[in-house]
N, C-alpha and C positions, 0 to 999 in steps of 0.2 A: 480563479483559474487553477485551483489545486489539482494536481495529478497525483494519484497514488498508484504506483506500479509495483507489482509483485513478481519477482522472478523466483522460480522454484525448480528444484531438481526433479527429473522425470520419475525417479524412484519413489516419489511421494504419491503418485497417482492413486494407489489403492488404500492409502492410509490418511489422506488429507481431503477435506471437503473444501475444494477451491472456491466455489461460489459462497459457501458459508464464511470463509475467511474474507472474501471481498465484501460481502454484506456487512460484516463486523467492522472492517476498516472504513467503509463508506459511512456507516452510522457514526463511528467515532469522529470522523471529520465533520459531519453535520453537528454532532453534539458539542464539538469544540467551540462553536460560535465564531470561528475565524475564517469562514469561507461561505460565500453565497451558494445556496443549494444548487442553483442552476449551473454553477461553474465547476462542480466537483465531478471528476472522472476517475474511476477506479477500475483497474484491469490487471490481468495476470498473463504472464508469459512463461510457458513450460520450457525448460532447458533440457534438451535431449543429450547434449554433449557437455560434460563437466568433469572436473576432478575436485574432490573435497579432501583436504588434509592428507592422510596416508593412502588415499585412493581406495579405501575399503568400499566395496559396492553398497554397503548399508548406510554409509555416510550420506547425509542429505543437507540441503540448505533452503532457506527461505530468506530472500533479500528484498526488503521493502524500500523503494526509492520514492521520496515525496518531493514534488516540485511545487512551490507556491510563489506567486508574484511578490516582489519586494515591497517594502513599505510598512510592514507590520512591526511592532516592537519585538525585540529579541525574545522576550518572555512568551509571546504568542507562539513563536516557532517551537520553543521548548515545550509548552503545554500541549501543542498538537502532537509533537513527536512522542511525548510520554503517553498521551491518550491512545495513539495508534499502536504503540508497542504493547500497552496493556491489553488492548483489544486483540492483537495478534496472539499474545501469550494465552489468552483465554480461549480463543478460537482453535488454537493449535495444541491445547493441553494434552489431548490423547496422543496426538502425533509426536509430540516431544517425548512422551514416555516410550514410544515404540522405536524411534530412530535416533542414532547419534546425529545431532543436527546443529548447524550454525544458523541462528536467527539473528538478523541484523536489520537496522533501519538507518537510513541516512536522509538528511533534509537538505534541500537545495533551494536557494532563492532564485527566482527567474529574474535576471537583470538584463537579459538581452532583448532586443527588439523582437516582438512577436506580432504576427498578423493573423487575424481570425475573422470569420463571419459567423455570427451566432443567431440562428433563427429560433432557438429553444426558448428564449425569454419571451418572444412574441407569441409563440404557441401556448405558453403557460398562461399568459395574460388573457388570451382569447378563451381559454377553457372555463 
């Protein structure tokens, strides 16, 4: 049940390929081997209202939040985080050159009770 959520400042709309970033992060999560394919969810949220550093309108941010169910070794979380950050840096290479930017990633273990209904696994088996 890994969730990869990307928040980004609206001033990146014309210099960042959002879907390309999501595709790169999603593939990195798959390649990590620490998540079942059918459980991975990757999405982006554009932030219209924000302040970055000295409020210069050119300043931008991309903040990646990763949530994964508990129970993996600590090294697994570290590996996933490093792979995702490397994928983000590669996908954002040109954007990082154009904008003063803060790129950050934080990892959270899901330890709370979660309820879900998943019909994706059934549909994949039927295909």
